N, C-alpha and C positions, 0 to 999 in steps of 0.2 A: 504494500500500500504506500509506504514511504517513497519507494522508488518511482511509483506511478505519479505521486504528487510532485516529486522533484522534476520528473520529465515534463509534466504539464507546466510547471512554473518556468522551466527553461524554454519551452516552446513559446509560451506567451511573451516572455521577455524578448526572444529573438524576433517575434512578429512585431512587437512594438518598435524595435530598432529599425525594422524594414519600413514601417510606416513613417517613422521620423525621417529616414533617409529619402523616402519617396516624396516627402513634402518639402524638400529643400527647394527654395525659390530660384530656379534656374531659368527655365523657359518662360516663366510668368513675368519676368522683369522686362518691361518695354524700354525704360530709361532709368537712370539712377534716381531721378525724381519720382518715378512711379514706385520705386523701391522705398524711398523715404516717406512717401505719402501714404503708405500702408498703415492704417491706424491700428492694425493688429500688433504692430511692433514699434512704431515710432510716434512721438507726440510733439514734434515741432523741430524746426531747423532754420538756420539762415545760411545763405550762400556767401562765400568769401571770394574776393577778387585777388587777395594776396595773403601770404602767411609766411612767417619766419619759423622754420622748423629747427632752430638752434637747440642744441642740448640733447638729453636722453628722452626717448619716447618708448612707450609700450605699443606694439603694433600687432594687429591680427586681421585676418581676412574674414568677411562676413557674408559675401555673396558674389555671384557672377551670372552672366547671361550667355557669354560667348560660346560658340561651338568649338572654336579653335582653342589650343592650349595657351593660356595666359599665365604668366608667373611674375614673381617679384623676388629680387635679391637685394641684399644690403651692401653688396660690393659687386661691381660689374663683372668680375671674374670669380665671384664667390659661389657659395652653395645657394640653391633655390630655397627660399624661406616659405613661400606659399605658392601653390599651383592649382589651377582648375582641374588638373588631372587627379588630384587627391585632396579631398575636403576633410580628411580625418583630423587635421590639426586646425581647421577653421574654428575660431573662438578661443584658441590658445594664444596668449600674448608672448611676443618675442621682443627682445631688447634691441633698439637701434639708437646709436649715438651719432647724431649728425655732425658733431664737433670733431670726430675722428677723421683723419685723412682718408680719402677715397670712400668714405661711408655715405650712403644715400639710399633712397628707395628707388631701385632701378626696375622698370617695368618692361616686359617683353611679350610680344605675340610671336610664338615660335613658328607659326605657319606663314603669315604674310608680313611680319614686322609690324611696327618698328622694334628695334632692339636696344635695350638698356637706356630707356628714356628716364632721366632723373627727375624726381619730384621736386627737389629743392635746388634752386630758389623757385618759389611759386609766386608769380605776379603776372596776371594776364594783361596788365597795362604797360608793361615794359617790353620794348622790342628786344628780341634775342632770347627770351624765355619761351619754353615750350608749353607753358601751362594752358594757354587758350586752345592749343591743338590737341592735347592728350588728356587733360585733367579737368575735373570740376571738383571743387572743395567746399565742404559744408561744415557747420558747427551745430551740434545738437543743442537746442534751447531747453530741453527737458529730458529727464531720464527716459530711456526706452523701456518698453515692456521686455519680458524675457524672450530672448531669441531662441525659441525652443526647437527650431528646425536644425540648429547646429548640433554636431556631435558633442561639442563642449559648450553647453548652454551658458549664456552670459546676459547681463543687463548692462547697457552702455549708459554711463552717467552724463548728465548735462555738461557741455563743454567738450565732449568727445568730438574729434575731427573725423569726418567721413571723406574719403578720397575715392572718386570714381574715375577709373582709367578707361580711356577709349583708344582703339587702335588707329584712329585718324583716317579711316576709310570713307568717312563722309556720312555715316548713319547718325552721328551726333547723340548716341545713347549714353556714352561714358559709364557703361555698366559691365565691361568685359572682365573687370576684376575690381571688387569694392573692398577697401580696407577701412578699418577703424583705428585711430591713433589717439593716444592721450599722453601728455607730458608726464614724465616721472617727477614727482615733487621733490624739491630739495629738502633734506631733513632739517627740521626746525633747529636742532642743536648747532647746525652749521652757521645759521644766522647769528647765534649767540657767541659761537667760538671765534668767528672772523673778526668782529670788532675788538674782542678781548685780546686776540693775537696782535692786531695792529696797535692797540694801546700799549701792550707789553713791549713791542719793538720800538715804539716811540719813546718810552721811558728809558730803555737801554741806550737809545741814541743820545738822549739828553744827558744821561749819566756819563757817557763816554766823552761828550763835549765838555762837561763840567770838569772832568778829571784832567 
């Protein structure tokens, strides 16, 4: 009897996982705005025309529409961090430090290109940036609901940045790969330690001058 109950529980769990995976919003996304306007998941956003991605960020993938393989790396010749070929790690945050040399979010459509399109700097008003061609960037104005279609279910907090990548082929959907990014907060202790350290160094300097 116990074996039968265990089998039944395992079967039901596996079926629930199949349903979750089948409900992943892939073909149902018309544009990145369609995705963000889905009241089942999102509760408000503003579109940004520029953003400085300086510092450390937590990054995860939350959706895509493209039939082609789209991926993002944190270094142009580095490992693939998220790919539309494998959504098992969508919803898991990975660290990206934009301050480190050669670090950025590099987007690629492996079928038709483009290749290694860098997210930062993002400013659609400045000539020479690729933002207007390949990215639309949004900021959530309210916490999202639970993104229960992901294998790693998460709630995105207000202030989270949503980046929609488009392959630039003219469809203007910017949903070939959709990322969520949030800045890693600087520890509060650092704000207290830095002034104290500067004060200490100032005292030492005055002491040496007086001597």
